[in-house]
Steps between C-alpha positions, in 0.01 A plus 500: 500500500379158390418482128130430574456785752186707434612868498136606556544393867734797550236758397343670806131396535242772547269411789310646797476378855173462699661658813705810585870436532838648581821403326839565666807476274796354699759426230518570128252703296158442344292703260133522589242619254145595596249500214206733502229571238693788343857470629781281625713599799847348532712480818860380545507351849835487683617347830325665787201615292146412603219482248128499581284306251125557535275205434364484146776704332637326195882481523807310391838441666826455317825402675790715381754265666525246782262620775362434843178659625227473762132505396231564759123470420199610701168323484169674573346199674 
């Protein structure tokens, strides 16, 4: 890595999305974490897995290796 690379950029950001979505893992693996008031759920997502992410759920995504995926969102309007 370049000497001035900011390692904080590698930390998964916790966020929520304003719409429902589906995530389809095609290659590689990711770790998804869903954050609730009193718990954290963690999922290792492998090729062929489909994950449903309801709108408003705080979550983070961490790549475990090189990956390819498809993300599909649904708007209410």
